[in-house]
C-alpha positions as CSV (number, residue, x, y, z in Angstrom):
1,M,11.7,0.3,-13.2
2,K,10.9,-2.8,-15.3
3,Y,7.4,-4.0,-14.5
4,I,6.6,-7.6,-15.3
5,T,3.0,-8.9,-14.9
6,N,3.3,-12.3,-16.7
7,S,5.2,-15.5,-16.4
8,E,7.3,-15.0,-19.6
9,F,10.4,-13.2,-18.4
10,H,14.1,-13.9,-18.3
11,F,16.7,-12.0,-16.3
12,Q,20.3,-12.7,-15.2
13,N,22.4,-11.6,-12.3
14,T,19.7,-10.4,-9.9
15,A,19.2,-10.0,-6.2
16,V,15.7,-11.0,-5.4
17,A,13.5,-10.1,-2.5
18,L,10.6,-12.6,-2.1
19,G,7.3,-12.0,-0.5
20,K,3.7,-10.8,-0.8
21,F,4.7,-7.2,0.1
22,E,1.2,-6.1,0.8
23,G,2.1,-3.2,3.1
24,I,5.7,-2.6,2.0
25,H,6.1,-1.9,5.7
26,K,9.3,-1.4,7.7
27,G,9.9,-5.1,7.9
28,H,9.5,-5.5,4.1
29,Q,11.8,-2.5,3.6
30,L,14.7,-4.4,5.3
31,L,14.5,-7.0,2.6
32,I,14.2,-4.4,-0.2
33,H,17.1,-2.4,1.0
34,R,19.2,-5.5,1.3
35,V,18.7,-6.3,-2.4
36,L,19.3,-2.6,-3.3
37,D,22.7,-3.0,-1.5
38,E,23.6,-5.8,-4.0
39,E,23.6,-3.2,-6.9
40,M,27.1,-2.2,-5.8
41,H,28.1,-5.8,-6.6
42,G,26.7,-5.6,-10.1
43,L,23.4,-7.3,-9.5
44,A,20.0,-5.8,-10.5
45,S,17.5,-5.4,-7.6
46,M,14.3,-7.3,-8.0
47,V,11.1,-7.6,-6.0
48,F,9.3,-10.8,-6.7
49,T,5.7,-10.9,-5.6
50,F,2.3,-11.9,-7.0
51,D,-0.5,-10.3,-9.0
52,R,-3.1,-11.0,-6.4
53,P,-3.2,-12.2,-2.8
54,P,-2.7,-15.9,-2.8
55,R,-5.9,-16.4,-0.7
56,I,-8.0,-15.3,-3.7
57,T,-6.7,-18.1,-5.8
58,L,-6.5,-20.8,-3.0
59,K,-9.6,-19.9,-1.0
60,G,-11.8,-17.9,-3.4
61,D,-11.8,-15.0,-1.1
62,E,-12.8,-12.3,-3.6
63,G,-13.7,-9.9,-0.8
64,Y,-10.2,-9.6,0.6
65,R,-9.1,-6.0,0.7
66,Q,-5.4,-4.9,0.4
67,I,-3.4,-2.2,2.2
68,Y,-2.1,-1.0,-1.1
69,T,-3.4,-1.7,-4.6
70,K,-1.1,-3.0,-7.2
71,E,-0.8,0.5,-8.7
72,E,0.1,2.0,-5.4
73,R,2.7,-0.8,-4.6
74,H,4.2,-0.2,-8.1
75,R,4.6,3.5,-7.4
76,I,6.2,2.9,-3.9
77,L,8.7,0.4,-5.2
78,E,9.5,2.7,-8.2
79,Q,10.2,5.5,-5.7
80,M,12.5,3.2,-3.8
81,D,14.6,2.8,-7.0
82,V,14.0,-1.0,-7.4
83,D,15.2,-2.1,-10.8
84,I,12.6,-4.8,-11.5
85,L,9.2,-5.6,-10.1
86,V,7.7,-9.0,-11.0
87,E,4.1,-9.6,-10.1
88,H,3.8,-13.3,-11.1
89,P,0.3,-14.5,-11.9
90,F,-0.7,-16.6,-8.9
91,T,-2.6,-19.4,-10.6
92,K,-3.5,-22.8,-9.3
93,E,-0.8,-24.3,-11.5
94,F,1.8,-21.9,-10.1
95,A,0.6,-22.6,-6.5
96,A,1.1,-26.3,-7.2
97,L,4.8,-26.0,-7.9
98,T,7.0,-28.0,-5.6
99,P,9.6,-25.9,-3.6
100,K,12.4,-27.3,-5.7
101,R,10.7,-26.5,-9.0
102,F,9.9,-23.0,-7.9
103,I,13.6,-22.4,-6.9
104,R,15.0,-24.0,-10.1
105,D,12.5,-23.0,-12.8
106,V,11.3,-19.6,-11.6
107,L,13.8,-18.0,-9.2
108,V,17.0,-19.3,-11.0
109,A,16.0,-19.9,-14.6
110,K,13.7,-17.0,-15.0
111,A,14.5,-14.4,-12.4
112,G,18.2,-15.1,-12.6
113,A,18.7,-15.0,-8.9
114,R,22.3,-14.8,-7.6
115,V,21.1,-13.5,-4.2
116,I,17.7,-14.4,-2.7
117,V,16.5,-12.4,0.4
118,V,13.5,-13.6,2.4
119,G,12.0,-13.2,5.8
120,K,12.6,-15.8,8.4
121,D,9.1,-17.2,8.2
122,F,8.8,-17.2,4.4
123,R,6.8,-20.1,3.0
124,F,6.3,-21.1,-0.6
125,G,5.5,-23.9,-3.0
126,K,2.7,-26.5,-3.0
127,K,0.6,-26.3,0.2
128,R,3.3,-23.8,1.5
129,S,5.6,-26.8,2.1
130,G,8.7,-24.8,1.2
131,S,10.7,-22.8,3.8
132,V,14.1,-21.2,4.3
133,K,15.4,-24.8,4.8
134,D,14.7,-25.6,1.2
135,L,16.3,-22.4,0.0
136,Y,19.4,-23.2,2.1
137,K,19.4,-26.7,0.8
138,Y,19.6,-25.8,-2.9
139,Q,21.8,-22.7,-2.8
140,E,25.0,-24.5,-3.7
141,E,23.4,-26.6,-6.4
142,Y,21.8,-23.6,-8.1
143,G,24.5,-21.1,-7.5
144,Y,22.8,-18.4,-5.4
145,Q,23.3,-17.0,-1.9
146,L,20.5,-16.9,0.6
147,V,20.0,-14.0,3.0
148,V,17.4,-14.5,5.8
149,I,16.1,-11.4,7.6
150,D,14.8,-11.7,11.1
151,K,11.3,-10.3,11.7
152,L,11.4,-6.6,12.7
153,Q,9.8,-5.9,16.1
154,M,8.3,-2.7,17.4
155,D,7.0,-2.4,20.9
156,G,7.8,-6.0,21.5
157,K,5.7,-7.3,18.6
158,D,6.4,-8.3,15.0
159,V,5.8,-5.7,12.4
160,S,3.4,-7.4,10.0
161,S,0.6,-6.6,7.5
162,T,-1.9,-8.2,9.8
163,R,-0.9,-5.8,12.6
164,I,-1.2,-2.8,10.2
165,R,-4.6,-4.0,9.0
166,A,-5.8,-4.1,12.7
167,C,-4.6,-0.5,13.2
168,L,-6.3,0.7,10.0
169,E,-9.6,-1.1,10.8
170,K,-9.9,0.8,14.1
171,G,-8.7,4.2,12.6
172,D,-5.4,4.3,14.4
173,M,-3.6,6.1,11.7
174,E,-0.6,7.1,13.8
175,S,0.2,3.5,14.7
176,A,-0.3,2.4,11.2
177,E,2.1,5.1,10.0
178,R,4.8,4.0,12.5
179,L,4.6,0.4,11.3
180,L,4.4,1.3,7.6
181,G,7.2,3.9,7.7
182,R,4.9,6.3,5.8
183,T,1.4,7.7,6.1
184,F,-1.4,5.4,4.9
185,S,-2.7,6.8,1.6
186,I,-5.3,6.4,-1.1
187,S,-4.2,7.2,-4.6
188,G,-6.0,7.9,-7.9
189,P,-7.3,10.5,-10.4
190,V,-9.4,13.4,-9.2
191,I,-12.9,13.0,-10.6
192,R,-15.8,15.4,-10.9
193,G,-18.2,15.1,-8.0
194,E,-21.6,16.7,-7.7
195,Q,-19.9,20.0,-6.7
196,L,-22.2,20.3,-3.6
197,G,-19.2,21.6,-1.6
198,R,-19.0,24.7,-3.7
199,T,-22.6,25.6,-2.7
200,I,-21.6,25.7,0.9
201,Q,-18.2,27.3,0.3
202,I,-16.3,24.2,1.0
203,P,-15.1,22.9,-2.5
204,T,-13.5,19.4,-2.5
205,I,-11.6,17.0,-4.7
206,N,-13.0,13.5,-5.1
207,L,-11.4,10.1,-5.5
208,I,-13.1,6.7,-5.9
209,P,-10.9,4.0,-4.3
210,G,-10.6,0.6,-6.0
211,K,-12.8,-2.1,-4.8
212,E,-9.7,-4.1,-3.6
213,K,-8.5,-1.2,-1.4
214,L,-8.6,-1.7,2.4
215,L,-10.2,1.5,3.9
216,P,-10.2,2.7,7.5
217,P,-13.5,3.4,9.2
218,L,-15.8,5.8,7.4
219,G,-15.3,9.3,8.8
220,V,-13.3,12.5,8.8
221,Y,-9.6,12.6,8.7
222,I,-6.9,15.3,8.8
223,S,-5.0,14.7,5.6
224,R,-2.0,15.6,3.4
225,V,-2.4,15.7,-0.4
226,R,0.4,15.2,-2.8
227,E,0.2,16.0,-6.5
228,G,3.5,15.8,-8.3
229,D,6.0,17.8,-6.2
230,S,3.2,19.9,-4.5
231,V,2.1,19.1,-1.0
232,Y,-1.1,20.4,0.6
233,F,-3.0,19.8,3.8
234,G,-6.7,19.5,4.4
235,M,-9.6,17.5,5.7
236,T,-10.9,14.2,4.1
237,N,-14.2,12.4,4.4
238,V,-14.1,8.7,3.6
239,G,-17.7,7.7,3.2
240,R,-21.0,7.5,1.5
241,K,-22.3,11.1,2.0
242,P,-25.4,10.0,4.0
243,T,-26.7,13.6,4.4
244,V,-27.0,14.3,0.7
245,K,-26.8,11.0,-1.2
246,D,-26.1,7.9,1.0
247,S,-24.4,6.1,-1.9
248,S,-23.4,2.5,-1.8
249,E,-20.0,3.6,-3.3
250,V,-17.4,4.9,-0.9
251,N,-16.0,8.3,-1.9
252,V,-12.8,10.0,-0.7
253,E,-13.6,13.7,-0.6
254,T,-11.0,16.2,0.5
255,Y,-11.1,19.9,1.2
256,I,-7.7,21.5,0.8
257,F,-6.8,24.3,3.0
258,D,-6.2,27.7,1.3
259,Y,-6.3,26.2,-2.3
260,D,-8.2,27.5,-5.2
261,G,-6.6,25.6,-8.1
262,N,-8.0,22.9,-10.3
263,L,-6.9,19.2,-9.9
264,Y,-9.5,17.5,-12.1
265,G,-8.0,14.5,-13.9
266,R,-4.7,14.8,-12.0
267,D,-3.3,11.8,-10.1
268,V,-3.1,12.6,-6.4
269,K,-2.2,10.8,-3.2
270,V,-4.3,11.5,-0.1
271,E,-2.5,10.6,3.1
272,L,-4.7,10.1,6.1
273,M,-2.9,11.5,9.1
274,H,-5.5,11.4,11.9
275,H,-9.1,10.2,12.4
276,T,-11.2,12.9,14.0
277,R,-14.7,11.5,14.0
278,P,-17.0,8.9,12.4
279,E,-19.2,9.7,9.4
280,R,-22.8,10.6,10.4
281,K,-26.0,11.8,8.8
282,F,-27.1,15.3,9.5
283,A,-30.6,16.8,9.5
284,D,-29.9,19.2,6.6
285,L,-27.2,21.0,4.7
286,D,-27.1,23.8,7.4
287,E,-26.3,21.3,10.1
288,L,-23.7,19.6,7.9
289,K,-22.1,23.0,7.1
290,S,-21.9,23.9,10.8
291,Q,-20.2,20.5,11.6
292,L,-17.8,20.9,8.6
293,D,-16.7,24.4,9.9
294,L,-15.9,22.8,13.3
295,D,-14.0,19.9,11.5
296,L,-11.9,22.4,9.5
297,Q,-11.0,24.4,12.7
298,D,-10.1,21.1,14.4
299,G,-7.9,20.3,11.4
300,R,-6.1,23.6,11.5
301,D,-5.6,23.3,15.2
302,Y,-4.1,19.8,14.8
303,L,-1.8,20.9,12.0
304,A,-0.6,23.9,14.0
305,R,0.4,21.4,16.8
306,Y,1.8,18.9,14.3
307,S,4.0,21.6,12.8
308,P,3.8,25.3,13.8
309,S,5.3,26.3,10.4
310,L,2.2,25.0,8.5
């Protein structure tokens, strides 16, 4: 997949899916699969999005957290076999483009759009003044075909990143998974922790999520770990280790069932399947170890119900 992170690009004959694509959820996937379908007509599939959430530039909201980091979004779209990912810099100058200039100068002249695919409520251009009406208006003049996809609904409500964020913020991992079409995950390289887990016979792998990553409530989760083509199951604590450290930095610490290998330095994806309990501080390591033994048994019991073959 070609990965563009600047404004200096030029393509021809593309089918372009437009949007923020924060969650790449089931609704977003309808747009992406539509541009992938255009490959059979000789067009390259492109996802056109931004290098940061627009609200950071427009409102100065540096504290905004994202369902997927740019690196995670990149991997997901690459796995979907998208030909080109454009993460256009979302500057104030870019945000000030009129709808017509964005269509003419960016989508047509730079992205080479012959087919443009958007959601029904897509807005763009200066002060979000552009809509599908503008895209319809100029399609004959600039030689592209517009495809508008209706909002996907599940349980009578729109599938949206906002709805997924609400699920994650209350630890409802199962509902988030249904809307995303995949288990919510945290990715990154395995780092060396303090190896305290080894002293209590519960060795773990550790990840530090990026500061821009939206996290579910601190606590213990039943998880699935992917490294390359290998898949493991275990228990993950998302938290600050209040019993032993109480760090200001959130750590993603996973015990993998029946595993004694070495993953240090490897890129892994930790998928959070089910929230079992909130993080809490224990009186000492013995009390912590007793609770962890219970957590691990709960995890094995859950996985046995989830899939008896595990």
